[in-house]
N, CA and C of each residue as an Amber inpcrd file, in Angstrom:
protein
   561
   1.0450000  -1.1510000   0.1970000   0.1550000   0.2820000   0.1070000
   0.8460000   0.9700000   0.3180000   1.9670000   1.0960000   1.2690000
   2.9460000   2.4600000   1.0350000   3.5770000   2.7480000  -0.8590000
   4.2320000   1.9020000  -1.6230000   4.0210000   2.0350000  -2.8040000
   3.5050000   2.3670000  -3.7340000   2.2210000   1.9950000  -3.5750000
   0.9680000   2.1330000  -4.3170000   0.9450000   4.3620000  -3.6500000
   0.6250000   4.6260000  -2.5330000   0.7420000   6.0230000  -2.5530000
   1.8900000   6.7910000  -2.7040000   3.1270000   6.4850000  -2.7860000
   3.9230000   7.1090000  -3.2430000   4.2710000   7.2760000  -4.6990000
   3.4820000   6.2990000  -5.6440000   3.0250000   6.2530000  -6.9400000
   2.6460000   7.6000000  -7.1110000   1.2180000   7.6620000  -6.3570000
   0.2120000   8.0770000  -7.0540000   0.8840000   9.3950000  -6.5540000
   1.1860000   9.6790000  -5.3810000   2.0670000  11.0190000  -4.8710000
   2.8160000  11.3620000  -5.7920000   3.9490000  11.2970000  -6.6340000
   4.5420000  11.2880000  -7.5320000   4.0370000  11.4580000  -8.5640000
   2.9690000  10.4520000  -9.2760000   2.1320000  11.1020000 -10.6620000
   1.5510000  12.3570000 -10.3610000   0.6450000  13.0590000  -8.9830000
   0.0890000  14.5250000  -8.7310000   1.2390000  14.8950000  -8.9010000
   2.6520000  14.9490000  -8.2870000   3.3880000  16.2110000  -8.0020000
   3.9880000  16.4500000 -10.0170000   3.8220000  15.1390000 -10.6820000
   4.3210000  15.5930000 -11.9420000   3.3770000  16.1320000 -12.1050000
   1.8210000  15.6290000 -12.3520000   0.6690000  16.6130000 -13.1840000
   0.7600000  17.9130000 -12.5030000   1.0600000  18.0440000 -11.6440000
   1.0320000  19.7270000 -10.5750000   2.1440000  20.6000000 -11.5500000
   3.5030000  19.6970000 -11.6460000   4.2950000  20.7060000 -12.3080000
   3.9880000  21.1100000 -13.5140000   3.4170000  19.8650000 -14.6830000
   3.0330000  19.6570000 -15.5020000   2.3520000  21.0510000 -16.0190000
   1.0420000  21.1650000 -15.2010000   0.1210000  22.2130000 -15.4520000
   0.6110000  23.3740000 -15.1120000   1.6950000  23.4090000 -14.1960000
   2.2500000  24.8840000 -13.5330000   2.6860000  25.7720000 -14.9920000
   3.9880000  24.4750000 -15.5310000   4.3120000  25.0570000 -16.8040000
   3.5040000  25.6300000 -17.9640000   2.5570000  24.7050000 -17.5140000
   1.7600000  25.4160000 -19.0350000   0.6520000  26.8000000 -18.4930000
   0.8140000  27.3070000 -17.2160000   0.3650000  28.8160000 -17.3690000
   0.7780000  29.7500000 -18.1060000  -0.0240000  30.5710000 -18.7010000
   0.0600000  31.7710000 -18.8970000   1.0540000  32.3860000 -18.3430000
   1.4540000  33.9630000 -19.1480000   2.1460000  35.1850000 -18.6840000
   1.2810000  35.8320000 -17.9420000   1.3470000  36.3140000 -16.9210000
   0.8440000  37.2560000 -16.5490000   1.3050000  38.9150000 -16.7660000
   0.4210000  40.0570000 -16.2180000   0.9500000  41.4800000 -16.2830000
   1.6710000  41.4500000 -15.9080000   1.7110000  41.0410000 -14.5550000
   2.9400000  41.6190000 -13.4640000   4.2520000  41.0100000 -13.9140000
   4.3670000  39.8970000 -15.0520000   5.2020000  39.2770000 -15.4940000
   6.4090000  40.5030000 -16.1580000   5.9810000  41.5560000 -16.5790000
   6.0950000  42.6130000 -17.5470000   6.8580000  43.8420000 -15.9520000
   6.3490000  44.0800000 -14.7060000   6.9740000  45.0510000 -13.9350000
   8.6000000  45.3050000 -14.4040000   9.1200000  46.6210000 -14.1450000
   9.9600000  47.1960000 -14.2540000  10.4670000  47.2440000 -15.9360000
   9.5670000  46.8540000 -16.9640000  10.8670000  46.7650000 -18.4000000
   9.9750000  48.2890000 -18.8110000  10.4360000  48.1450000 -19.5770000
  10.2250000  49.9940000 -20.8040000  10.9390000  49.8900000 -21.7630000
  10.0930000  51.0620000 -22.6960000   9.3590000  52.1390000 -21.7500000
   8.1930000  51.8600000 -21.3130000   7.8360000  52.2970000 -20.2720000
   6.8980000  51.7430000 -19.7850000   5.1990000  52.8000000 -20.5220000
   4.5180000  51.8220000 -20.0530000   3.4840000  52.0440000 -21.0330000
   2.7260000  52.9650000 -19.9240000   2.2700000  53.7960000 -20.5840000
   1.3400000  54.7800000 -19.5330000  -0.4010000  54.8820000 -20.9070000
  -1.3970000  54.2870000 -20.9680000  -2.2130000  54.0410000 -21.8300000
  -2.8600000  56.0910000 -21.6390000  -3.1780000  56.3620000 -20.4350000
  -3.6790000  57.9610000 -20.5380000  -2.4370000  58.9770000 -21.6530000
  -1.2040000  58.6080000 -21.4850000  -0.6150000  59.2290000 -21.9610000
  -0.7280000  59.0550000 -23.2800000   0.1130000  57.7180000 -24.2460000
  -0.0210000  57.4000000 -25.1620000  -1.3320000  57.2890000 -26.2290000
  -2.5470000  57.2510000 -25.3910000  -3.2950000  57.7620000 -26.3170000
  -4.1670000  58.6070000 -26.0670000  -3.7920000  59.7800000 -25.6730000
  -3.9970000  61.1080000 -25.4940000  -3.8080000  61.7780000 -26.6730000
  -4.4310000  62.2080000 -27.6680000  -4.4640000  62.9220000 -28.9510000
  -4.6920000  61.8990000 -30.1740000  -4.0130000  61.8840000 -30.9010000
  -4.7000000  61.1090000 -32.5380000  -3.2170000  60.4470000 -32.3600000
  -4.0560000  58.8710000 -32.8110000  -3.1410000  57.6100000 -32.7180000
  -3.5320000  56.9870000 -34.3260000  -2.8810000  56.3730000 -34.7410000
  -3.5700000  55.8070000 -36.1990000  -3.0910000  54.2540000 -35.9410000
  -3.7580000  53.3110000 -36.3620000  -2.7380000  51.8770000 -36.3880000
  -4.0830000  51.3450000 -37.8820000  -3.6050000  50.1260000 -37.6170000
  -3.2230000  48.8560000 -39.0890000  -2.7250000  47.9160000 -38.9560000
  -3.7470000  46.9130000 -39.1710000  -3.8530000  45.2730000 -38.3140000
  -4.7270000  44.4460000 -39.6640000  -4.7800000  43.8360000 -39.0620000
  -5.4350000  42.0080000 -40.0410000  -6.0510000  41.0850000 -38.6440000
  -7.0880000  40.3490000 -39.3980000  -7.4810000  39.4580000 -38.4290000
  -6.8370000  38.0360000 -39.1550000  -6.7370000  36.5760000 -38.8080000
  -6.2430000  35.7560000 -39.3680000  -6.9360000  34.4900000 -38.6290000
  -7.1830000  33.7650000 -39.3960000  -8.4540000  32.9680000 -38.8760000
  -7.7030000  31.4380000 -38.3310000  -7.8640000  30.9220000 -37.5910000
  -7.3710000  29.9580000 -36.3230000  -5.9360000  29.3560000 -37.4040000
  -6.6030000  29.0960000 -38.9060000  -5.4720000  28.8190000 -39.5260000
  -4.7640000  29.3320000 -39.9440000  -4.4470000  30.4870000 -39.9380000
  -3.5610000  31.7380000 -40.1710000  -4.0340000  32.1590000 -41.3680000
  -5.1530000  32.1850000 -42.3050000  -5.0600000  32.8600000 -43.4430000
  -5.2920000  34.2980000 -42.9220000  -5.1690000  34.6310000 -44.0700000
  -5.1450000  36.7220000 -43.2210000  -7.0580000  37.1620000 -43.8780000
  -7.7640000  37.5370000 -43.0560000  -9.3430000  37.2420000 -43.6350000
  -9.4490000  38.5310000 -43.8980000  -9.3250000  39.4280000 -43.0520000
  -9.2330000  40.9850000 -43.2260000  -8.3780000  41.8500000 -42.5100000
  -7.9290000  42.6660000 -43.6820000  -7.1700000  43.6250000 -43.2800000
  -8.0830000  44.9360000 -43.0720000  -7.3170000  46.0230000 -42.3380000
  -8.1680000  47.5580000 -41.6410000  -7.3110000  48.3990000 -41.0960000
  -7.8070000  49.6450000 -41.2500000  -6.7040000  50.7330000 -40.4370000
  -7.8060000  51.5280000 -39.6060000  -7.3460000  52.2420000 -38.3090000
  -8.3670000  52.7160000 -37.6110000  -7.1650000  54.1170000 -37.5420000
  -8.5690000  55.0480000 -37.1910000  -8.0290000  55.8410000 -37.4350000
  -8.6610000  56.5930000 -35.2310000  -7.6900000  56.7800000 -34.2620000
  -8.0670000  57.4120000 -33.0860000  -8.2230000  58.2740000 -32.3660000
  -9.2570000  58.9480000 -32.3640000  -8.8020000  60.3550000 -31.2330000
  -9.0540000  60.0190000 -29.6940000  -7.9630000  60.1640000 -29.0800000
  -8.1760000  59.7300000 -27.1590000  -8.1620000  61.0380000 -26.3820000
  -9.0010000  61.0610000 -25.7740000  -9.4260000  62.3470000 -24.7970000
  -9.1840000  61.8160000 -23.8190000  -8.3740000  62.6370000 -22.8900000
  -8.0470000  62.0180000 -21.5870000  -8.5680000  63.4020000 -20.1660000
  -9.4320000  62.8820000 -19.5030000  -9.6730000  63.8450000 -18.4350000
 -10.2900000  62.9580000 -17.4020000  -8.8610000  63.2390000 -16.3050000
  -8.6000000  62.7400000 -14.7320000  -8.4550000  61.0830000 -15.5350000
  -8.9850000  60.2270000 -14.4740000  -8.5900000  59.1030000 -14.6750000
  -9.5040000  58.6420000 -15.8740000 -10.3990000  59.2750000 -16.5420000
 -10.9210000  58.6970000 -17.6680000 -10.4920000  59.2970000 -19.5600000
 -10.2930000  57.8000000 -19.7900000 -10.2510000  57.7930000 -21.2820000
 -10.8950000  57.7110000 -22.0520000 -10.9940000  58.5110000 -23.0230000
 -12.4630000  58.0200000 -24.2390000 -11.0690000  57.4280000 -25.3800000
 -11.9310000  56.7660000 -26.0200000 -10.8140000  56.7440000 -27.4420000
 -12.0310000  56.3700000 -28.3150000 -11.7750000  56.9190000 -29.7000000
 -12.9590000  57.3310000 -30.3330000 -12.0060000  56.6750000 -31.8110000
 -12.8630000  55.6720000 -32.2730000 -11.8960000  54.1300000 -33.0590000
 -12.7660000  54.3220000 -33.9150000 -12.2730000  55.0890000 -35.7040000
 -12.8630000  54.4360000 -36.8490000 -12.3750000  53.9230000 -37.4460000
 -12.8030000  52.7110000 -38.0930000 -12.4510000  51.6360000 -38.9170000
 -12.5790000  52.0810000 -40.3430000 -12.1910000  51.3410000 -41.0460000
 -11.9100000  51.4880000 -42.4650000 -11.1740000  50.1730000 -42.7560000
 -12.2550000  48.7010000 -43.4750000 -11.7740000  47.8340000 -43.5280000
 -11.0800000  48.2680000 -45.3780000 -10.4400000  46.8810000 -45.7960000
 -10.0510000  46.8300000 -47.2780000 -11.1580000  46.7070000 -48.2630000
 -12.1040000  46.1660000 -47.6680000 -13.4730000  45.7480000 -48.8140000
 -14.2850000  46.6730000 -48.3080000 -14.0880000  47.9330000 -48.1610000
 -14.8290000  49.3970000 -48.1450000 -15.5380000  49.3880000 -47.5390000
 -15.5880000  48.4520000 -46.1570000 -16.9880000  48.8610000 -44.9370000
 -16.2140000  49.4560000 -43.6290000 -16.7790000  50.1600000 -43.3040000
 -16.1140000  51.0340000 -41.8800000 -17.4950000  50.6440000 -40.9050000
 -16.5930000  50.8890000 -40.2230000 -17.3930000  50.8000000 -38.6810000
 -16.8300000  52.1220000 -36.8430000 -17.4030000  51.9690000 -36.2000000
 -16.6850000  52.9490000 -35.3660000 -17.0630000  52.2200000 -33.7510000
 -16.0870000  52.6090000 -32.6480000 -16.2640000  52.1620000 -31.5400000
 -16.1610000  53.4370000 -30.6920000 -16.5180000  53.8250000 -29.7420000
 -15.9410000  54.4670000 -28.8790000 -16.3820000  54.0790000 -27.5320000
 -14.5080000  54.0060000 -26.7630000 -14.5360000  53.0380000 -25.6860000
 -14.7230000  54.1950000 -24.5100000 -15.2120000  54.1830000 -23.3760000
 -14.9270000  54.8360000 -22.1560000 -13.7500000  53.7210000 -21.1750000
 -13.1160000  54.1770000 -20.6690000 -12.1900000  53.2850000 -19.7300000
 -11.3810000  54.1180000 -18.8120000 -11.7500000  53.6420000 -17.4520000
 -11.0730000  54.1990000 -16.8550000 -10.0960000  53.7940000 -15.7900000
  -9.6610000  54.1990000 -15.3300000  -8.1200000  53.6410000 -14.3030000
  -8.9680000  53.7530000 -12.6690000  -8.7690000  52.6280000 -12.6980000
  -9.1660000  52.3980000 -10.9990000  -8.0820000  52.2120000 -10.3000000
  -6.6860000  51.6340000 -10.2850000  -5.5520000  51.9720000  -9.4750000
  -4.4690000  52.4760000 -11.0000000  -3.2320000  52.0400000  -9.9950000
  -1.5400000  52.4040000 -10.4630000  -2.0560000  51.1140000 -11.8540000
  -2.2260000  50.3270000 -11.9090000  -2.6370000  49.1130000 -12.5550000
  -3.3450000  48.3440000 -13.2450000  -4.8280000  48.4980000 -12.8390000
  -6.0710000  47.8390000 -13.1480000  -7.0090000  49.2330000 -13.7850000
  -7.8610000  48.9900000 -15.4990000  -8.1850000  49.5980000 -16.1220000
  -9.7550000  48.6980000 -16.2300000 -10.9390000  49.7300000 -16.2530000
 -11.6730000  48.8700000 -16.8600000 -12.5260000  49.4540000 -18.1360000
 -13.8720000  49.3740000 -19.3660000 -14.1610000  49.7680000 -20.3260000
 -15.2950000  49.3420000 -20.7290000 -15.9860000  50.0800000 -21.6130000
 -17.2520000  49.9630000 -22.0030000 -17.0550000  50.4300000 -23.1310000
 -18.1600000  49.8640000 -24.3170000 -17.8150000  49.8040000 -25.6240000
 -19.3400000  49.5670000 -25.8240000 -19.8600000  50.5450000 -27.2000000
 -21.3690000  50.0770000 -27.5950000 -21.3570000  48.2140000 -27.8810000
 -20.4590000  47.9930000 -28.5150000 -20.5320000  46.6100000 -28.5940000
 -20.0220000  45.6960000 -28.0890000 -19.2800000  45.9720000 -26.7350000
 -18.8630000  44.9330000 -25.6390000 -20.0730000  44.6540000 -25.1640000
 -19.6080000  43.7850000 -24.7850000 -20.4130000  42.7480000 -23.6550000
 -19.9980000  42.8730000 -21.6540000 -20.7520000  43.5680000 -21.4620000
 -20.2790000  43.7150000 -20.1390000 -18.5170000  44.5530000 -19.8750000
 -18.2210000  44.7790000 -19.0100000 -17.2360000  45.3920000 -18.6730000
 -15.7170000  44.7870000 -18.8290000 -15.1160000  45.4210000 -19.8410000
 -13.4570000  44.8550000 -19.7560000 -13.0020000  45.4720000 -18.8700000
 -11.4970000  44.2960000 -18.8860000 -10.8780000  44.7080000 -17.3710000
  -9.6440000  44.2660000 -18.3210000  -8.4310000  45.4090000 -17.6400000
  -7.4490000  45.1940000 -17.7710000  -5.8010000  45.6480000 -16.6050000
  -5.1590000  45.3540000 -17.1230000  -3.7750000  45.4660000 -16.3310000
  -2.6840000  46.1200000 -16.8000000  -1.6230000  46.8010000 -16.5960000
  -0.9480000  47.4870000 -16.9030000   0.3470000  47.0820000 -16.0830000
   1.3280000  46.4120000 -16.6610000   2.4940000  46.8320000 -15.7390000
   3.7730000  46.8510000 -17.1720000   4.8740000  47.6460000 -16.4070000
   5.9680000  48.0000000 -16.9950000   5.5220000  48.4820000 -18.9100000
   5.8310000  48.0350000 -20.2560000   5.9740000  47.9280000 -21.3990000
   4.3100000  47.6620000 -22.2370000   3.4540000  46.7780000 -20.6360000
   2.8320000  45.6090000 -21.1360000   1.0040000  46.0310000 -20.9100000
  -0.0130000  45.5110000 -21.3920000  -1.2160000  45.6120000 -20.9660000
  -2.2340000  44.3470000 -21.3830000  -2.5960000  43.9680000 -20.4160000
  -3.2470000  43.1470000 -21.1350000  -5.0440000  43.3660000 -20.7830000
  -5.5520000  43.2340000 -22.1930000  -6.9500000  44.0390000 -21.4920000
  -8.1190000  42.7000000 -22.3530000  -9.1040000  42.1900000 -21.6660000
  -9.7470000  41.1850000 -21.7320000 -11.2630000  41.4930000 -21.7450000
 -12.2170000  41.2250000 -22.8380000 -13.6820000  41.8130000 -23.1320000
 -14.5240000  40.8450000 -23.8850000 -15.7350000  40.9520000 -23.6210000
 -16.4150000  40.0900000 -24.6490000 -16.9440000  41.1320000 -26.1080000
 -17.0230000  40.6580000 -27.0790000 -16.9620000  41.6250000 -28.3500000
 -18.6020000  40.8220000 -28.8060000 -19.8050000  41.4930000 -28.7990000
 -20.8570000  41.1890000 -29.9380000 -20.2400000  41.4710000 -31.1170000
 -20.2430000  40.0330000 -31.9510000 -19.6890000  40.6560000 -33.4870000
 -20.9850000  40.4640000 -34.5510000 -21.2700000  40.9340000 -35.2510000
 -21.8590000  40.8150000 -35.9530000 -21.4220000  40.0120000 -37.7110000
 -21.7900000  38.8350000 -37.6510000 -21.1410000  37.6980000 -38.5890000
 -22.5500000  37.5800000 -39.5430000 -22.1360000  38.2220000 -40.8950000
 -23.7000000  37.6590000 -41.8210000 -24.9360000  38.5280000 -40.3720000
 -25.9070000  37.7910000 -40.8600000 -27.1070000  38.2370000 -39.9090000
 -27.6050000  37.5120000 -38.4520000 -26.1660000  37.2700000 -37.9690000
 -25.8740000  36.7420000 -36.7070000 -25.0990000  37.5880000 -35.9150000
 -25.3790000  37.1170000 -34.2640000 -24.1060000  37.8150000 -33.3270000
 -23.7360000  37.0460000 -32.9890000 -22.5030000  37.0510000 -33.1510000
 -21.7080000  36.0350000 -31.8030000 -20.8470000  36.5120000 -30.5790000
 -21.0540000  36.2740000 -29.5820000 -20.0850000  36.6990000 -28.9200000
 -18.9400000  36.0150000 -28.3460000 -17.8770000  37.1200000 -29.0390000
 -16.7780000  36.3890000 -28.5090000 -15.7720000  36.6220000 -27.7900000
 -14.5030000  36.1960000 -27.1330000 -13.5700000  36.7010000 -26.3520000
 -12.0970000  37.5040000 -26.5540000 -12.2610000  38.1530000 -26.3420000
 -11.0030000  38.4620000 -27.0330000  -9.7820000  38.9840000 -25.5400000
  -8.8640000  38.2720000 -26.0840000  -7.7380000  38.3900000 -24.9520000
  -6.7300000  39.4010000 -25.3720000  -6.2160000  40.6760000 -25.5200000
  -5.3380000  41.5480000 -25.8880000  -4.1110000  41.6150000 -25.0150000
  -3.4850000  41.5370000 -25.9290000  -1.8350000  42.2170000 -25.1320000
  -1.2260000  43.0220000 -25.8940000  -0.8240000  44.1140000 -25.2930000
  -0.8830000  45.4040000 -25.9150000   1.1660000  45.7070000 -25.2630000
   1.8080000  45.3390000 -25.9000000   3.5170000  46.1920000 -25.8260000
   4.2030000  47.3000000 -26.3530000   4.7200000  48.5680000 -25.7750000
   4.8820000  49.6210000 -26.0720000   6.0420000  49.2240000 -26.3840000
   6.2210000  49.5980000 -27.4660000   8.0640000  49.3570000 -28.5360000
   9.0320000  49.9110000 -28.0870000   8.2650000  51.4770000 -28.3940000
   9.0840000  52.9310000 -28.1820000   8.1380000  53.4760000 -27.9870000
   8.2950000  54.8680000 -27.7360000   7.6160000  56.0360000 -27.3170000
   6.2050000  56.4460000 -28.1330000   6.4370000  55.8820000 -29.1900000
   5.7250000  56.3800000 -30.1330000   4.6380000  54.8290000 -30.8310000
   5.4210000  53.8820000 -30.8840000   4.8310000  52.1960000 -31.4850000
   4.2760000  51.3710000 -30.3670000   3.1870000  51.4230000 -31.0530000
   2.7510000  50.0710000 -29.4650000   2.4150000  48.7980000 -30.6220000
   2.2660000  47.4900000 -30.1490000   2.1550000  46.6690000 -30.9950000
   0.5350000  45.2160000 -30.3780000  -0.1320000  45.0060000 -30.5980000
  -1.5500000  44.2910000 -30.2070000  -1.2680000  43.4520000 -30.6950000
  -1.5410000  41.8470000 -29.7910000  -1.8690000  40.8250000 -30.5770000
  -3.0260000  40.5340000 -29.8830000  -4.0640000  40.0780000 -30.7470000
  -5.0790000  39.6210000 -29.8110000  -5.8080000  38.1490000 -29.8940000
  -6.2430000  37.2140000 -29.1550000  -6.5340000  36.1970000 -29.2780000
  -7.8570000  36.0580000 -29.2550000  -8.4530000  35.5010000 -30.2290000
  -9.8260000  36.1010000 -30.5840000 -10.7420000  34.1360000 -30.2160000
 -11.4880000  34.1590000 -29.1260000 -12.3090000  32.8450000 -28.8170000
 -13.7780000  32.7970000 -28.6400000 -14.2010000  31.5310000 -29.1540000
 -15.4450000  31.1610000 -28.8420000 -16.2340000  30.2140000 -28.0280000
 -16.1650000  29.9270000 -26.6090000 -16.7630000  28.6560000 -26.4280000
 -15.3310000  27.8750000 -25.6820000 -14.3800000  29.1090000 -25.5670000
 -13.0090000  28.5580000 -25.1110000 -11.9260000  28.2920000 -26.3630000
 -12.5260000  28.3650000 -27.5840000 -11.9120000  27.5590000 -28.6640000
 -11.2870000  29.1260000 -29.8900000 -10.2960000  28.8330000 -30.1310000
  -9.7140000  29.9790000 -30.9930000  -9.9570000  30.0550000 -32.4260000
 -11.0120000  31.3980000 -32.6490000 -11.4530000  31.5480000 -33.8130000
 -10.3300000  32.2950000 -34.4900000  -9.4830000  32.5830000 -33.7880000
  -8.9320000  33.5350000 -34.9460000  -7.5860000  34.4720000 -33.9750000
  -6.5970000  35.5700000 -35.1080000  -6.3050000  36.1270000 -33.5740000
  -6.4180000  37.7360000 -35.0700000  -6.1770000  38.7440000 -33.9570000
  -6.1770000  40.3200000 -34.5350000  -4.4480000  40.9760000 -34.1150000
  -4.1080000  41.5450000 -35.1520000  -2.5010000  41.8920000 -35.1700000
  -2.9900000  43.2510000 -35.2880000  -2.5490000  44.3850000 -34.3040000
  -2.0960000  45.4270000 -34.9060000  -0.6010000  46.0090000 -34.6130000
  -0.6290000  47.2770000 -35.0550000   0.2780000  48.2260000 -34.6140000
  -0.1210000  49.6520000 -34.7650000   0.4280000  50.0340000 -33.4100000
  -0.8350000  51.6790000 -33.6490000   0.8120000  52.8850000 -33.6980000
   0.5230000  53.4830000 -34.1750000   1.8940000  54.3670000 -34.2490000
   0.8600000  56.4100000 -33.9160000   1.5850000  57.2710000 -33.0850000
   1.2690000  58.3660000 -32.2230000   1.5430000  59.1420000 -34.0540000
   0.0370000  60.1550000 -33.8840000   0.6180000  60.6020000 -35.1130000
   1.3080000  61.6700000 -34.9770000   2.1330000  62.6530000 -33.8020000
   3.4560000  63.3120000 -33.6120000   4.2570000  62.3070000 -33.6880000
   4.3490000  60.9280000 -33.9900000   5.9130000  60.6110000 -34.1150000
   6.7060000  60.9830000 -35.3480000   6.4070000  61.2550000 -36.8720000
   6.9820000  62.0190000 -37.4760000   7.8850000  63.4710000 -36.8880000
   7.1500000  63.7680000 -36.3410000   7.5050000  65.2090000 -35.6000000
   9.0660000  65.1710000 -34.4320000   8.8960000  63.8880000 -33.9310000
   9.7960000  63.5220000 -32.8560000  10.3190000  63.2640000 -33.5430000
  10.7910000  62.0470000 -34.6240000  11.6820000  62.0360000 -35.5520000
  12.2630000  62.8720000 -36.0000000  11.9840000  64.1310000 -36.4400000
  12.4180000  64.8640000 -37.6330000  13.0560000  66.0170000 -36.5260000
  13.0460000  66.1240000 -34.8400000  13.5000000  67.0950000 -34.5060000
  15.5850000  66.8900000 -33.8280000
């Protein structure tokens, strides 16, 4: 019986170590990295983004650009996003984001189900929310797990895993550039 218990304990320990190794990265893992991303500074003013949506097989399904006007008042950030898709379609999303504390943000938008929640540490920001996505004549509630990384003072890289019922639907990749980047580069 002792041998059986030892074997069971060894098996439980091995499974625990494997599962711990599978745990994803956390926003706190980026504490101390630079340049430090401060959403209220980066998105204050005009920002341009361009990106694509790829299916789970990796095929590019949609390409788009986004013109963003950010307004900051205290701990509240308003992002007016105007999308232009390669197929000619346009869309608009207005985010209302509030800084809760040094690292925590919450936000809402017209097509976001409930409240988006995010954590910011160092140069990284993790933003999670459910989006009501129009697909043909249906609406799908899909989950977004966004990771944003500040590359330099003017460039932000974003990758988002999109899932439905826990299964990956695809990936969104975005590159943001502050409109004052050219002025700063020319000084």
